[in-house]
LUMTISE-841877 format. One line per field, with one value per atom (N, C-alpha, C, O, CB): x, y, z; residue in three letters; residue number from 1; atom name. Coordinates in steps of 0.02 Angstrom, whole numbers, m for minus. Glycine has a CB too. Example, Ala and Ser with C-alpha at 12.3 -4.5 7.8 and 13.67 -1.06 7.14 Angstrom:
<sites>
x <- 660|615|660|712|565|642|684|645|670|704
y <- m284|m225|m165|m166|m224|m112|m53|2|57|m30
z <- 390|390|390|423|452|354|357|394|402|286
code <- ALA|ALA|ALA|ALA|ALA|SER|SER|SER|SER|SER
pos <- 1|1|1|1|1|2|2|2|2|2
site <- N|CA|C|O|CB|N|CA|C|O|CB
</sites>
This chain:
<sites>
x <- 4608|4619|4568|4583|4616|4509|4457|4478|4460|4393|4517|4535|4591|4608|4554|4619|4672|4654|4698|4737|4591|4570|4561|4524|4504|4595|4590|4606|4637|4638|4584|4593|4620|4596|4526|4670|4700|4704|4716|4771|4692|4698|4753|4748|4631|4807|4860|4850|4797|4932|4899|4893|4880|4840|4956|4913|4909|4892|4881|4973|4889|4882|4825|4816|4948|4786|4738|4774|4796|4670|4778|4812|4759|4721|4867|4757|4710|4750|4794|4665|4736|4771|4721|4667|4809|4739|4697|4743|4774|4650|4747|4793|4864|4885|4774|4902|4972|4978|5033|5011|4921|4922|4907|4869|4872|4936|4920|4921|4957|4969|4881|4876|4879|4848|4810|4915|4920|4894|4915|4994|4847|4817|4827|4810|4741|4854|4862|4792|4754|4908|4777|4711|4699|4642|4703|4751|4742|4725|4700|4805|4737|4721|4651|4629|4771|4615|4547|4500|4496|4523|4464|4418|4346|4310|4422|4324|4255|4248|4289|4210|4194|4176|4101|4063|4198|4079|4007|3990|4032|3983|3927|3903|3895|3878|3835|3907|3898|3885|3898|3960|3860|3852|3888|3869|3776|3939|3979|4010|4044|4034|3998|4023|4095|4117|3978|4131|4200|4241|4228|4232|4289|4335|4373|4398|4385|4376|4409|4426|4414|4363|4453|4469|4408|4415|4530|4350|4288|4256|4251|4239|4236|4207|4131|4100|4227|4102|4030|4013|4055|4000|3953|3931|3910|3905|3873|3896|3882|3949|3981|3838|3969|4037|4037|3985|4075|4097|4107|4160|4210|4127|4148|4194|4235|4207|4157|4300|4344|4379|4413|4396|4369|4402|4459|4450|4352|4517|4575|4621|4619|4614|4663|4711|4676|4620|4758|4710|4683|4627|4575|4738|4638|4588|4585|4559|4601|4612|4613|4545|4507|4664|4531|4469|4480|4514|4411|4452|4455|4388|4353|4514|4372|4311|4330|4372|4265|4299|4311|4245|4195|4363|4245|4183|4198|4194|4147|4215|4225|4159|4106|4253|4164|4104|4060|4000|4123|4090|4052|4073|4119|4066|4037|4054|4052|4097|4008|4001|3995|4053|4080|3928|4073|4129|4194|4235|4134|4203|4262|4269|4322|4261|4214|4214|4226|4261|4147|4197|4208|4282|4306|4168|4317|4388|4428|4475|4415|4410|4444|4429|4474|4423|4366|4348|4384|4395|4273|4401|4439|4508|4537|4447|4533|4600|4597|4646|4636|4540|4530|4456|4417|4557|4435|4364|4343|4288|4346|4386|4370|4346|4346|4430|4326|4305|4230|4191|4321|4209|4139|4110|4131|4130|4062|4033|3962|3921|4033|3948|3880|3862|3859|3877|3850|3833|3765|3741|3885
y <- 6282|6295|6257|6240|6369|6244|6211|6142|6120|6206|6108|6039|6033|5978|6002|6088|6087|6129|6158|6113|6133|6171|6122|6073|6209|6137|6093|6132|6185|6033|6104|6135|6082|6026|6166|6101|6055|6089|6149|6033|6049|6073|6033|5973|6068|6068|6035|6053|6078|6057|6040|6055|6129|6146|6033|6173|6244|6287|6347|6268|6258|6297|6270|6210|6295|6317|6302|6318|6375|6342|6269|6278|6276|6228|6224|6327|6333|6332|6374|6398|6284|6279|6287|6257|6211|6328|6339|6348|6401|6402|6296|6299|6308|6272|6356|6355|6365|6408|6419|6398|6431|6475|6437|6388|6532|6459|6431|6486|6536|6373|6476|6524|6485|6432|6567|6510|6478|6526|6584|6457|6502|6543|6507|6448|6556|6542|6513|6505|6552|6558|6445|6431|6474|6493|6357|6488|6529|6602|6639|6527|6624|6692|6699|6755|6714|6643|6646|6677|6654|6575|6730|6766|6742|6734|6841|6731|6712|6671|6675|6774|6632|6591|6598|6589|6515|6614|6619|6596|6597|6691|6576|6558|6621|6674|6519|6615|6672|6647|6589|6717|6691|6679|6734|6751|6675|6761|6815|6791|6740|6839|6827|6804|6825|6815|6830|6854|6874|6814|6757|6904|6828|6776|6748|6785|6804|6682|6650|6578|6553|6654|6544|6473|6431|6381|6454|6451|6415|6393|6433|6460|6331|6304|6310|6294|6233|6331|6338|6408|6441|6284|6432|6496|6489|6538|6524|6427|6414|6408|6355|6348|6461|6466|6480|6494|6521|6476|6502|6556|6550|6445|6608|6664|6657|6648|6733|6660|6655|6722|6746|6597|6751|6814|6797|6758|6866|6826|6810|6871|6917|6751|6869|6924|6990|6993|6927|7044|7111|7125|7151|7163|7106|7121|7068|7082|7188|7008|6957|6924|6916|6904|6905|6871|6826|6845|6922|6765|6720|6684|6676|6670|6661|6623|6554|6547|6660|6503|6434|6397|6420|6398|6339|6299|6225|6186|6311|6204|6132|6094|6122|6119|6031|5991|5985|5997|5921|5969|5962|6019|6013|5892|6074|6135|6125|6148|6191|6090|6080|6039|6055|6045|5987|5946|5986|5982|5882|6024|6065|6115|6122|6102|6151|6199|6164|6190|6238|6105|6066|6049|6052|6002|6032|6017|6078|6073|5989|6136|6197|6215|6236|6256|6206|6221|6177|6197|6215|6116|6072|6102|6088|6002|6143|6173|6244|6268|6172|6278|6345|6355|6368|6400|6348|6353|6424|6435|6306|6474|6544|6580|6642|6580|6543|6572|6586|6544|6525|6645|6663|6628|6641|6741|6583|6543|6566|6575|6468|6576|6595|6550|6573|6671|6487|6439|6410|6369|6383
z <- m7081|m7011|m6969|m6912|m6997|m6995|m6955|m6933|m6878|m6996|m6973|m6957|m6907|m6886|m7020|m6886|m6836|m6775|m6743|m6867|m6760|m6702|m6644|m6649|m6716|m6588|m6530|m6467|m6469|m6537|m6411|m6345|m6298|m6297|m6319|m6259|m6211|m6143|m6137|m6235|m6091|m6023|m5989|m5981|m5984|m5970|m5932|m5859|m5840|m5958|m5817|m5746|m5733|m5690|m5709|m5771|m5756|m5817|m5809|m5728|m5876|m5938|m5981|m5989|m5978|m6010|m6062|m6128|m6138|m6054|m6172|m6236|m6291|m6296|m6248|m6332|m6388|m6452|m6462|m6382|m6496|m6560|m6616|m6615|m6566|m6665|m6723|m6783|m6792|m6714|m6825|m6881|m6856|m6810|m6930|m6884|m6862|m6799|m6774|m6918|m6772|m6714|m6650|m6650|m6723|m6595|m6530|m6478|m6485|m6510|m6427|m6372|m6307|m6302|m6377|m6259|m6194|m6141|m6138|m6179|m6101|m6049|m5983|m5976|m6063|m5935|m5868|m5837|m5834|m5823|m5815|m5786|m5724|m5711|m5769|m5686|m5626|m5643|m5600|m5583|m5706|m5727|m5756|m5770|m5779|m5764|m5792|m5740|m5683|m5814|m5761|m5717|m5725|m5676|m5730|m5788|m5800|m5863|m5909|m5804|m5864|m5923|m5931|m5884|m5915|m5992|m6004|m6075|m6120|m5993|m6084|m6151|m6192|m6165|m6146|m6256|m6302|m6372|m6389|m6300|m6413|m6484|m6523|m6579|m6505|m6493|m6522|m6588|m6589|m6472|m6643|m6708|m6724|m6781|m6762|m6677|m6691|m6715|m6696|m6629|m6756|m6779|m6719|m6677|m6833|m6717|m6659|m6675|m6731|m6597|m6625|m6632|m6613|m6578|m6587|m6637|m6622|m6688|m6735|m6581|m6692|m6753|m6755|m6806|m6762|m6700|m6695|m6671|m6639|m6648|m6684|m6658|m6585|m6549|m6701|m6563|m6492|m6456|m6458|m6483|m6424|m6398|m6323|m6292|m6434|m6295|m6228|m6232|m6267|m6179|m6194|m6190|m6126|m6072|m6191|m6132|m6075|m6066|m6111|m6084|m6007|m5989|m5941|m5895|m5956|m5953|m5913|m5907|m5947|m5942|m5856|m5846|m5836|m5812|m5904|m5857|m5849|m5900|m5882|m5857|m5963|m6014|m6069|m6123|m6045|m6057|m6108|m6118|m6070|m6091|m6180|m6196|m6256|m6304|m6210|m6252|m6310|m6315|m6265|m6303|m6375|m6388|m6413|m6457|m6439|m6383|m6406|m6407|m6380|m6359|m6439|m6443|m6434|m6482|m6511|m6373|m6362|m6372|m6361|m6291|m6392|m6405|m6343|m6347|m6430|m6287|m6224|m6178|m6139|m6191|m6184|m6147|m6072|m6036|m6166|m6047|m5974|m5947|m5894|m5958|m5982|m5959|m5963|m5917|m6002|m6015|m6024|m5966|m5936|m6091|m5952|m5897|m5830|m5788|m5895|m5821|m5760|m5750|m5693|m5762|m5803|m5798|m5777|m5738|m5865|m5804|m5786|m5713|m5676|m5833|m5692|m5622|m5572|m5515|m5614|m5592|m5547|m5532|m5479|m5578|m5576|m5568|m5540|m5512|m5634|m5549|m5522|m5509|m5555|m5572|m5447|m5431|m5413|m5387|m5373|m5426|m5413|m5476|m5478|m5385|m5527|m5590|m5588|m5564|m5650|m5611|m5616|m5678|m5734|m5621|m5667|m5721|m5736|m5691|m5702|m5801|m5824|m5882|m5939|m5845|m5868|m5921|m5908|m5947|m5925
code <- UNK|UNK|UNK|UNK|UNK|UNK|UNK|UNK|UNK|UNK|UNK|UNK|UNK|UNK|UNK|UNK|UNK|UNK|UNK|UNK|UNK|UNK|UNK|UNK|UNK|UNK|UNK|UNK|UNK|UNK|UNK|UNK|UNK|UNK|UNK|UNK|UNK|UNK|UNK|UNK|UNK|UNK|UNK|UNK|UNK|UNK|UNK|UNK|UNK|UNK|UNK|UNK|UNK|UNK|UNK|UNK|UNK|UNK|UNK|UNK|UNK|UNK|UNK|UNK|UNK|UNK|UNK|UNK|UNK|UNK|UNK|UNK|UNK|UNK|UNK|UNK|UNK|UNK|UNK|UNK|UNK|UNK|UNK|UNK|UNK|UNK|UNK|UNK|UNK|UNK|UNK|UNK|UNK|UNK|UNK|UNK|UNK|UNK|UNK|UNK|UNK|UNK|UNK|UNK|UNK|UNK|UNK|UNK|UNK|UNK|UNK|UNK|UNK|UNK|UNK|UNK|UNK|UNK|UNK|UNK|UNK|UNK|UNK|UNK|UNK|UNK|UNK|UNK|UNK|UNK|UNK|UNK|UNK|UNK|UNK|UNK|UNK|UNK|UNK|UNK|UNK|UNK|UNK|UNK|UNK|UNK|UNK|UNK|UNK|UNK|UNK|UNK|UNK|UNK|UNK|UNK|UNK|UNK|UNK|UNK|UNK|UNK|UNK|UNK|UNK|UNK|UNK|UNK|UNK|UNK|UNK|UNK|UNK|UNK|UNK|UNK|UNK|UNK|UNK|UNK|UNK|UNK|UNK|UNK|UNK|UNK|UNK|UNK|UNK|UNK|UNK|UNK|UNK|UNK|UNK|UNK|UNK|UNK|UNK|UNK|UNK|UNK|UNK|UNK|UNK|UNK|UNK|UNK|UNK|UNK|UNK|UNK|UNK|UNK|UNK|UNK|UNK|UNK|UNK|UNK|UNK|UNK|UNK|UNK|UNK|UNK|UNK|UNK|UNK|UNK|UNK|UNK|UNK|UNK|UNK|UNK|UNK|UNK|UNK|UNK|UNK|UNK|UNK|UNK|UNK|UNK|UNK|UNK|UNK|UNK|UNK|UNK|UNK|UNK|UNK|UNK|UNK|UNK|UNK|UNK|UNK|UNK|UNK|UNK|UNK|UNK|UNK|UNK|UNK|UNK|UNK|UNK|UNK|UNK|UNK|UNK|UNK|UNK|UNK|UNK|UNK|UNK|UNK|UNK|UNK|UNK|UNK|UNK|UNK|UNK|UNK|UNK|UNK|UNK|UNK|UNK|UNK|UNK|UNK|UNK|UNK|UNK|UNK|UNK|UNK|UNK|UNK|UNK|UNK|UNK|UNK|UNK|UNK|UNK|UNK|UNK|UNK|UNK|UNK|UNK|UNK|UNK|UNK|UNK|UNK|UNK|UNK|UNK|UNK|UNK|UNK|UNK|UNK|UNK|UNK|UNK|UNK|UNK|UNK|UNK|UNK|UNK|UNK|UNK|UNK|UNK|UNK|UNK|UNK|UNK|UNK|UNK|UNK|UNK|UNK|UNK|UNK|UNK|UNK|UNK|UNK|UNK|UNK|UNK|UNK|UNK|UNK|UNK|UNK|UNK|UNK|UNK|UNK|UNK|UNK|UNK|UNK|UNK|UNK|UNK|UNK|UNK|UNK|UNK|UNK|UNK|UNK|UNK|UNK|UNK|UNK|UNK|UNK|UNK|UNK|UNK|UNK|UNK|UNK|UNK|UNK|UNK|UNK|UNK|UNK|UNK|UNK|UNK|UNK|UNK|UNK|UNK|UNK|UNK|UNK|UNK|UNK|UNK|UNK|UNK|UNK|UNK|UNK|UNK|UNK
pos <- 1|1|1|1|1|2|2|2|2|2|3|3|3|3|3|4|4|4|4|4|5|5|5|5|5|6|6|6|6|6|7|7|7|7|7|8|8|8|8|8|9|9|9|9|9|10|10|10|10|10|11|11|11|11|11|12|12|12|12|12|13|13|13|13|13|14|14|14|14|14|15|15|15|15|15|16|16|16|16|16|17|17|17|17|17|18|18|18|18|18|19|19|19|19|19|20|20|20|20|20|21|21|21|21|21|22|22|22|22|22|23|23|23|23|23|24|24|24|24|24|25|25|25|25|25|26|26|26|26|26|27|27|27|27|27|28|28|28|28|28|29|29|29|29|29|30|30|30|30|30|31|31|31|31|31|32|32|32|32|32|33|33|33|33|33|34|34|34|34|34|35|35|35|35|35|36|36|36|36|36|37|37|37|37|37|38|38|38|38|38|39|39|39|39|39|40|40|40|40|40|41|41|41|41|41|42|42|42|42|42|43|43|43|43|43|44|44|44|44|44|45|45|45|45|45|46|46|46|46|46|47|47|47|47|47|48|48|48|48|48|49|49|49|49|49|50|50|50|50|50|51|51|51|51|51|52|52|52|52|52|53|53|53|53|53|54|54|54|54|54|55|55|55|55|55|56|56|56|56|56|57|57|57|57|57|58|58|58|58|58|59|59|59|59|59|60|60|60|60|60|61|61|61|61|61|62|62|62|62|62|63|63|63|63|63|64|64|64|64|64|65|65|65|65|65|66|66|66|66|66|67|67|67|67|67|68|68|68|68|68|69|69|69|69|69|70|70|70|70|70|71|71|71|71|71|72|72|72|72|72|73|73|73|73|73|74|74|74|74|74|75|75|75|75|75|76|76|76|76|76|77|77|77|77|77|78|78|78|78|78|79|79|79|79|79|80|80|80|80|80|81|81|81|81|81|82|82|82|82|82|83|83|83|83|83|84|84|84|84|84|85|85|85|85|85
site <- N|CA|C|O|CB|N|CA|C|O|CB|N|CA|C|O|CB|N|CA|C|O|CB|N|CA|C|O|CB|N|CA|C|O|CB|N|CA|C|O|CB|N|CA|C|O|CB|N|CA|C|O|CB|N|CA|C|O|CB|N|CA|C|O|CB|N|CA|C|O|CB|N|CA|C|O|CB|N|CA|C|O|CB|N|CA|C|O|CB|N|CA|C|O|CB|N|CA|C|O|CB|N|CA|C|O|CB|N|CA|C|O|CB|N|CA|C|O|CB|N|CA|C|O|CB|N|CA|C|O|CB|N|CA|C|O|CB|N|CA|C|O|CB|N|CA|C|O|CB|N|CA|C|O|CB|N|CA|C|O|CB|N|CA|C|O|CB|N|CA|C|O|CB|N|CA|C|O|CB|N|CA|C|O|CB|N|CA|C|O|CB|N|CA|C|O|CB|N|CA|C|O|CB|N|CA|C|O|CB|N|CA|C|O|CB|N|CA|C|O|CB|N|CA|C|O|CB|N|CA|C|O|CB|N|CA|C|O|CB|N|CA|C|O|CB|N|CA|C|O|CB|N|CA|C|O|CB|N|CA|C|O|CB|N|CA|C|O|CB|N|CA|C|O|CB|N|CA|C|O|CB|N|CA|C|O|CB|N|CA|C|O|CB|N|CA|C|O|CB|N|CA|C|O|CB|N|CA|C|O|CB|N|CA|C|O|CB|N|CA|C|O|CB|N|CA|C|O|CB|N|CA|C|O|CB|N|CA|C|O|CB|N|CA|C|O|CB|N|CA|C|O|CB|N|CA|C|O|CB|N|CA|C|O|CB|N|CA|C|O|CB|N|CA|C|O|CB|N|CA|C|O|CB|N|CA|C|O|CB|N|CA|C|O|CB|N|CA|C|O|CB|N|CA|C|O|CB|N|CA|C|O|CB|N|CA|C|O|CB|N|CA|C|O|CB|N|CA|C|O|CB|N|CA|C|O|CB|N|CA|C|O|CB|N|CA|C|O|CB|N|CA|C|O|CB|N|CA|C|O|CB|N|CA|C|O|CB|N|CA|C|O|CB|N|CA|C|O|CB|N|CA|C|O|CB|N|CA|C|O|CB|N|CA|C|O|CB|N|CA|C|O|CB|N|CA|C|O|CB
</sites>
């Protein structure tokens, strides 16, 4: 599963792929993004992760290579996100 982990940002959707699984999150539904070292199982290949909170109670952990650039791309599409990086 590690070799098929990837993250894509389209105009309105964040797509997270991990092996045969994929998750789609509407960028307008993202509430907050923060750094974490949470060890929960996730689509993250590193323990240096970012936690994304979305919707009413959704949460996912990912580990893009360039976290600051990744967050910047999301902020270009929704600048109402609470950032703690």
